[in-house]
SEMIDO-131227 format. One record per residue (C-alpha): x, y, z; residue in one letter; residue number from 1. Coordinates in pm, whole numbers, plus 50000, padded with zeros to 5 digits. Example, Ala and Ser with C-alpha at 12.3 -4.5 7.8 and 13.67 -1.06 7.14 Angstrom:
ATOM  51230  49550  50780  A  1;
ATOM  51367  49894  50714  S  2;
END
This chain:
ATOM  51098  84163  06979  M  1;
ATOM  50953  83816  06941  G  2;
ATOM  50655  83708  06738  T  3;
ATOM  50436  83699  07049  T  4;
ATOM  50530  84057  07136  D  5;
ATOM  50459  84173  06781  R  6;
ATOM  50123  83995  06784  N  7;
ATOM  50036  84158  07114  H  8;
ATOM  50141  84502  06985  E  9;
ATOM  49943  84452  06664  A  10;
ATOM  49636  84345  06860  K  11;
ATOM  49670  84642  07095  Q  12;
ATOM  49708  84878  06801  F  13;
ATOM  49392  84731  06644  S  14;
ATOM  49196  84782  06966  F  15;
ATOM  49326  85137  07006  D  16;
ATOM  49238  85220  06647  Y  17;
ATOM  48891  85068  06686  L  18;
ATOM  48836  85282  06998  D  19;
ATOM  48947  85589  06801  Y  20;
ATOM  48712  85510  06512  L  21;
ATOM  48419  85453  06747  M  22;
ATOM  48490  85785  06918  E  23;
ATOM  48502  85959  06581  Q  24;
ATOM  48174  85794  06482  E  25;
ATOM  48015  85941  06795  G  26;
ATOM  48152  86285  06712  V  27;
ATOM  48018  86270  06356  V  28;
ATOM  47681  86140  06475  E  29;
ATOM  47646  86432  06719  R  30;
ATOM  47744  86680  06446  M  31;
ATOM  47490  86535  06202  V  32;
ATOM  47216  86531  06467  D  33;
ATOM  47287  86893  06557  R  34;
ATOM  47289  87004  06193  K  35;
ATOM  46970  86810  06116  L  36;
ATOM  46796  86971  06411  K  37;
ATOM  46897  87314  06280  L  38;
ATOM  46780  87230  05927  M  39;
ATOM  46456  87055  06025  E  40;
ATOM  46229  87364  06002  P  41;
ATOM  46362  87445  05655  E  42;
ATOM  46326  87085  05542  I  43;
ATOM  45965  87076  05662  E  44;
ATOM  45898  87405  05484  K  45;
ATOM  46042  87270  05158  L  46;
ATOM  45837  86951  05187  I  47;
ATOM  45521  87153  05243  E  48;
ATOM  45602  87367  04938  Q  49;
ATOM  45652  87056  04724  K  50;
ATOM  45322  86909  04847  I  51;
ATOM  45138  87233  04770  Q  52;
ATOM  45298  87245  04426  K  53;
ATOM  45186  86890  04353  L  54;
ATOM  44832  86965  04475  I  55;
ATOM  44810  87282  04266  N  56;
ATOM  44935  87107  03951  N  57;
ATOM  44658  86844  03953  K  58;
END
């Protein structure tokens, strides 16, 4: 295998790996979005509790 072939293989590997990483980023983003949507009501409730606590402590 010549230098040109190795360079081509290395470049192709880099592109394939970048595609894989971008796909994984999309998977993680969807998982985080889904989890955040599930947690949103609880987060809002906790924020409201903190606000009420701050108001009551004044």
